[in-house]
N, C-alpha and C positions, 0 to 999 in steps of 0.2 A: 473337599475345600475347607484350607484352613480358617475362621473365621476374621473377617478385616478389621484391623485397626481403627477407633472412633477417636474423634476430636468433638469440643463441644463449644458451643459460642456462648462468650460470657454475658451474665447477665444486663438488661438495661439496656444492650447497641441498639442503634440504628443501624445495625450492618445492612447494606445493599445486596449480601448475600438474600436476605428478608424478603426484599421484593423480583428474585430472579438471577440476580448476577451471578456470575459463574467462581467468581475472583472471593477468595476470605484472606484478610492478612494478617502479619503473625502477632499484632494485638488484640485481634478480637477473638484469641481462643482463649479456653481457661488457663490449660497447662502451657508452660514453658516447650517451645518448638524442638521436635525429638528428633536427630539426625538420621537415628534407629530406622525411622521412617521414609527416609529421604528417595525417589524415587516408586513407591509403593500404592498403591491405590488403597486408600483411606475415607472411611465413610464421616460424614461431619454431621450435625444434631445440634437442634438449637438449645436457648439454656432449659427447655422444660422436657427435653429430650425426643423433639420428634426428630423424624427421619428428615436432609435436607438434598442429599445425595450423595454421590462417589466420587471421589476427584485425585488426583497424579496430588503428593505431597513433595515439598520441598526443605527443608529447617534452615537451609542456606539463604530462602528470597524472603523479601519483603513480602509480596505475595505464597503465602505458604501454602494456601489449598485451592487449586481447579478443578472446579466440575467438569466432570465428562462423560455421568450418565444422571435419571435421577433412580436406576432398576438398584433395588438394593444387593441382588443378587450380580454386577457388572466388577468386572477385574479389568483392568489395561494389562492384558495379555491378547498373544496371536490372535488368538479368536475373537477379541472384540476389536482389533486393529483393523485384520481383515473385512469385518464386517462394516465398522466405518470409514475407510477407506474404500471400499464397493459401493456404499449407500453416496460417499462424496461423489466419486466419480460418475457414477448414475444421474448424478442430479445435475450434470452438470450438459450444455449442448455437444455435439459431436464439433469436432474440430484440431486443428491441428496445431495451435497455440491457446491457450489457455490454463488460467489455473486451478488445478484440480483440489487441493486442498486449503484448506481457508482457517485455519487453526480452532479457535472456540466455534466460530460458526457453524464447524463441519463435527462438532463435539472429540474433536482432537487437538487439545489446548496443545499451542507450543511447535505443531506440525505444520509447514508450508511446503506445498509444490505444485512448481508450475511447468506447464506443461511447454517443449519448444518443439516441433514436429518429433524427432525419433529420440529426441532429449530430452529427462525428467531432469530438474533441480530443486534439490530441497534444501528443506532449513530444519534447523534441529531447534528451537528454541526456550527450551525448557529441558528438567534433568530427565527427567521420565521418560520423552523423546529420545534423547539422546543417548539415551541408556539399550533403547532399542532401535535402535538405527538402522542393527545389522538383518531384525526382521522387519522391518519395516520396508527395506530393500527386496529382500526376497517378497513380499506379497507385491509391490508394485512390479516385478520383475517378472512374476506369474502372469499379474492384470493387465501389464502391458506391456511388454515385452521390446522396451526400450534398448536404443543401440547402446545408449551409456544413461548412467546415472551420476551426477556432482552434486557432492553434500556439500553447501554454502552456509556450513556453519562461521561466518567472521562477522556478524551481526553485534554491535556493541552489547546488544539488553542481553545476551549469553553471560557479559560478567556478571549479571545481577541472581543468573541460576548459577554462578559460583563455577561457571563450562568455562575452557579454555576458546581460544580461536583459530579455526584452521576451514583449510577446503583441500578439499582431494575428491579423486574420484571412485567410483566403488568398483573397478576395475584398476587402478594404479597409476593409469596411463593419462596425462598431460591429453585437456581438450582444446586442440586450438580454435580462434575463435575462425568462425565460417558465415557465410552468406544463407541470409533465411529469406525467405518472400516474404512476407506478412499483410495481405491485406494487400495487393495490389503496388506493393514496393519490396523492395531490395535494401536489407541493409545487410552490415557486419555486425555480429554477434560475440562481443567476448561474455560467454556465460560462465569464466572460471575464474574472472579477475573483475569483469565489469561490474557495474555499478547495483543494488539489492542482489537479484537474479539475474540479471543480464539486459533485462528491457523491461518496461514499464506496462505492463499489461493489461492493468487496473484505466489504463488511457486508451484500449484499442477503439474502441466504438467511439470516443471521440474525433477525433481524428478525422476520422469523413465526413460527422455533423457539421465539424466547424469549417472542412475544406468547400463544403455548400455554399459559404457566403463569400469564399476568395473568388468566386469568377471576374475577372474584371479591375481589379481593387488591388492597392495596395497594401501590401501584409506586414504587419511583424510578430516575429513568434521573437516571445522575451522566456527566459530561462529555459533556452530551444535543446538542450541536454545534446540529444544524438541527432536531431533535426523531426523529428516524426509529422511532428504539424507542419513544420514550413516543407518538408517534402510532398503530404496531404496537397495545402495549399496552391505549391506549384504544379503536380500534375493537375489538380482542377483548375487553369487556368486563369493565374494572379495575375497581374500587371505586372508586378514587382512584387519578390520576397524577399525579407532582411530578419537574418535567424540569428539573436544575442545568446551571450553563451560564455559564463567567465573562464570555465575548466579548455584549458590551450587542448588537453585527449579528448573532449568530447565534441571541440569546433574538428577536428582533423577528424576522427569518426565521420560526420555529419559531412563535410565535405567529400570524404570517401561513397558516402552514399548517396549522395547528389551527382555524382561524377557516373558512379555506377548506373544510377536510372535516368540518365540524359536530361538533370535536371536545373539550373540554371537560379542559384541564390547566392547572396549573399550574405556572407559569415560574418559573423562581429564578434572578436574576442574582447566582452567585454564584461564589467558590474552595470546590471542594470538601473540600478539607480542612476551610476552617473552616465548611463546612457539617454536617457530622459532627460538630463540635466543638460549636454550634450547637445543635443535632437530635439531640444523642446518648441522651434518653429517649424519645425516637421508635421507632415498632414499622413491618416493612412486610416483604409477604410475598411480593415481589421485587425482590431489586435488579440494578441492570443497570449495570456500571462499566467501558464504552472511552474509557478517557484516549488522551491524543495522545502522542506516542514520547518516553518521560522519557528516555533513553539514546540521543542526536544520533550519539554514539563512544563507541567502548571507553572511556574514562577518564572516562566519564559509567555506567557499568555499577552503581557501585557507590551510586552516591548513588541510581540507579534501585531496585535492591533493597529499599532503606529506602524507598518511597515506595510500590511496589508492597504490600510488606507491611504498610504503615500504613494505607492504605485497603481496604486487602479487610479486615484485624481491626477494622477499625471498623464493617464493610459488616457483616461476619461478628456481629456484635455487637448490630448494630443488626434483625437479624432474627429475625421470629418462631418460633415451632417448626412444623418443616418448611416454611419457607421456601425459598426458591430465591436463589442469587448467581448472575451470570450476569457471569461476570469475562476479563480481554479484556488483552493486548500485541501491540504495532504496533512495538514497538522489535526491530530485528532482529540487537541485540548482548546480547539476553536471549533464549537460543533457551529451545525449549520445559523441559528438565530444569530450568533455572534457572526458569522462569515456576513451576516443580509443586512448586519446595524453596519458595520464597516461598508458596505459599500451603499448603504442609505447615506452616510456620513461624506464620504467622497463625493458622490451625486450635488450632494447638496453644495461643499465647496466649489465644486467646480461652474456652479453657475446653470448647467443647463439643464435641457429636459431628458430624463434618460426614464425608461420602462425597462422593462425584464420581457425578454422574450420566452425565457426557459430556464425554472433549473435542472440541473445536473446532479447525477450520484455516481455511486457504483455501480459496475456493470453486472447482471447476475451470477457470472462466477465468484465475484468477492459479495458473496450475500450478505446483511446484516443482521444480526441477532437483537430482537428488539429490547433486552433486559441489560443487557450492553453496548450501551454508548461508546466504547471506544472500539468496535466492531463497526464502526461507520466513521472512516477517516474523509474521504475524500468528497468535497463538495463541489460543486460547478457553478458559475449563472450564466448567461448572454445577455446581454446589455445592448439595449440602441439606442444612440442619440438623435437630436431633433437636428 
């Protein structure tokens, strides 16, 4: 085996990689980014020559190096991929709907694999993973024997790696929408053209937990998407359920889901902020806020915090006495401390006594890497008013 190429950190830097973070930025290395190494396994050393790990390299990305191993002999080849994918699958609980691979948290930077029964949906978010998609596909077929593998390579972040956007199946045949039964609720999922990988698996456990507060209550499901929270709440015996979603397409899918499950839900196509303004006199026993990311980058954090405070303030004002607010943030640039501070501010401005029932986060199949804050993106909190 040939010796791996090496890169070295600049002297005097306080690079996060020295505290265990798996990323190195182009401005943190001594040499200029080298296109000849793109997609290769590259050794990283600190300014004194100490080994820091082996990572995948891409000169076209701002994140020039991403660690996948601390073993000096590691190479991002088929043998390593087989081992890492098998290990990732073994870590997950058994079941037909789960995230099987979660990027750096599974030592596979840029690879995401979601399982929807007998269909696997993959995302290649880094150059090295993109170059090895065929090998990864073969490994997944051997390991899990799926009916189909779908490559959802349309995430905007691919452009930061110099990669094109495309969606295709391994066998070249289209994958039409189909019905899936997830946790006792029927959904029509378009895995090929739907959002992300087709369904937000990271909130699966939350649907049932939140629905436990719904019995006999008037429920408002904000940013409803495909209606998952609304469907579970209606099934749990809510007195009424209103689901608000700005996307016409999502509202249409949610209505189909409700009809399929024989559940009565009022669907409203509206901006959630506008809905709060026009229905401020309404009272609900349970309000759910699960918005899309308000902060796509660090520059957007200040505006995002204002948005989170405003929607949570309005929700708290519309809760009846003893009501529950289940609120979430999936903005990775807004950490848990910031999110909780926003909720404290909203509670203070509401003029009501607000207590924390529980804080929530990502499920076990979306593991958090302790030295990589970016791997923890989903935060949630259940609040109760007086």
